C-alpha positions, 0 to 999 in steps of 0.5 A: 387151390387157394386157402381160407384167406384166398392165397395160392398154395402148393405141394410142399407149402406149410399150413395150419389145419385144426387136428381131426377129432381134437380140434387143435391147431397144428402145422402140416404139409401139403402133400397132395391135391385131390378134386375137392381139397388137399391131403396134409401130413401133420404131427398128432399131439394126442398119439405123438405120431405122424398122420395124414388127413383130408382137408377141403378147399378152403379149410387151412390157412398157408404159414407165411415164411416157412417151407418144408 
C-alpha cells in the first residue's frame, strides 16, 4: 500500500495522520492492513491515552528515517 506521497508503507512504519474528531497532526504506527486502508495506533492528545483508528488509503504520510 502507498501513502499520500506515493511511498510504499509496511506494518511497523511510523506515519503522520490527523487525529479523529480533533484534526491535530499525530504520529502513529501502522499495525494492520485492511482491504481499504490501514489501522494505526497513536497517542491521543485530548485524553493522554493510546488509541487505534482506521485510515483510508492515502490518508497518511510515512515519516522517513523513523521506525518503531
